[in-house]
Structure formats: structure tokens, C-alpha cells
N, C-alpha and C positions, 0 to 999 in steps of 0.2 A: 883701273890699269881697260883700254879696250886694248887686248891684240888678237892679230887675225885680219882677216876680216867682216871681223860684227861690227854694230853699227851702233854707238854710242846716243842714247834720246837724249837732252839734257831734259831734267822734268822742271817745270810751268807752276810758278805761284799763284793758286787761283786768290785772286783777293775781292769782298763784296765792294763792288761798283753804285753808283749815285745815276740814275736815270742818262744824262751827261755823260757819262764817260766811258755808259758800254760801249761806245764806238767803238777803243781807245783796243777794249781786247784785255787779257787776261799779262797778265803784267811777268816779261821776264824776262830772264839775262842781256839780252837785245834792245830789250825796252826797256827799261831802267833807267841810262842813262836820255831817251827820247823826252820820260816825262819828267827829265830834272834841268828844266831850261833855261834858271833862274845856279846861280850861287846860292848856295846857304849858308850862314851869317850869323852864328851863334853871337842869343843875345839878352835878357833879363831884363822885362816892359812888361808895367802892367796892361794887364786890357781890360773891357768892356765886350758882352755880347748879352745882342736881344735877334730872341727868335720870333717866327711870326706866333711860335704855343707861346710865350712869353709874354708875350703883349697883353695891361694889366697886370700884367706877373710881376717887371722892373725887370732891368739888368740883371745882366751874375756877373764875376770874375772872372780873372782867370792870368796867369802871369804867359809871357810867348818866349821861346827859348829857345826858339832858330826863323829866322827873318829869310827872303829874300823880293825881289823884285811882281812875281808872281801868286807868291801863297805868304803863309805863316805854323809855324806848329803852339801851339798853346796848351799847358796844364789846368785844367780847374774838375776843381767840385762835384761841378753841374756833372755832366751825362747830356752831350749829341749823339743823337744819326746820324749815320751814315748818310744824304742825298740833303740833311737841312739845309737851305741856306740860311743863310742869322747876316746882323749887320756886326763890322766891327770894331770898335771905339780906340787906337791904338797911343795909349800914353808916349807923349814921347818927352824927350829930358828936359826941361828948363823951360818948358816951352806950357803956359793955357791952358792951348785944345787942344784940341785930342784928334789925330786924318782918323776918318770915317771914309774907313771901306764901307760901300753903301748893298755891294751885295756879295758873302761870300760863300762855297759849299763849304762845306763839308764831306773831305770824301778816303781822309779809312778816319778810325778814332777807335783806341783802346786805352782801357787799366786807366783814366784819370785824365785821359792825350786826347787830341784827335790835333787834326792836319784843315788845312783850310787854302784852297786857290780862291787869291783875287780875281773876280765879276764882274765889279763893276767900284768906277772910281771917275770923279770928278776929275779932271784934267787939272785942279789946283790941288789935289789933293792925292793927285797919284806926282808930284811936283817934290812935293814934301815927305810922299816915302820912300825917294828916288831921293834927293834933302837928306833924307834918316837915313840911308843904305850907305851913302858916302860916307854920311860921319859913324862910323859903326866902327868899320874896316879896319 
């Protein structure tokens, strides 16, 4: 509680950013809502992903637990570092082919979970993602 003429300064939360996210500055209460451009939808979908480092090693498995038009959150036994770019393949229920996100950036990573921002999808994949979002809501 602040009394009299005292000024209260809210603490900021400092996160480790990938190179492209540094321009956004630190996350504060004021900027937190700006970072959520799309609503998150809880899901439970299998995903597969590959990093440039995993080339020749193979594709890794994970489970997506939330999804939005701009990104998702994944849990996996395979750790990934903040700033890593990956290709992501989302297994859609009752479909034979996955939705491919050509480029997604790891924005946070903690205890077997990581958050991705979708950077590049082909238009037909973007359309399939939009359809998925409307069916899982």
C-alpha cells in the first residue's frame, strides 16, 4: 500500500529473448497483453518438430497443450533453447496429413515445456490452422 506522496514503481519481469524479440523490450504488466495478440485455446494434440541441429538425427515428438493463430505451447522430453528456429508438424485429428509450420521460433523454454511463435506458414497451411482453431473452440 502506498501512502502520501510516495511513488510506487511496479517491478518488471526480465526474460531471456531470442534475437528477434529483443526489440520488444522486457515484459511488464503493461506490455503483457500486447504479447498475446491471439487468444489461447487449450488442446491436446501430438506434434513433431525438427531443429537445424537435429538434421540427420530425426524428428522429435511433443504434445501441444495450447494453440493460437500466432503460436502454441508444447511439452516434450526434448529440450529446446530460446531463440531456436524449428519446423513444426501438428497432427490434426481425423486427418492423414499434418499442418506444417515452416518456421517457428522458441520464445520461452522451462522444465520440459516451450512456447513457439509461428513465423512462416504457407497460405494453405494457414487456412488449415484457422479451420483447426475454429473446430477446437
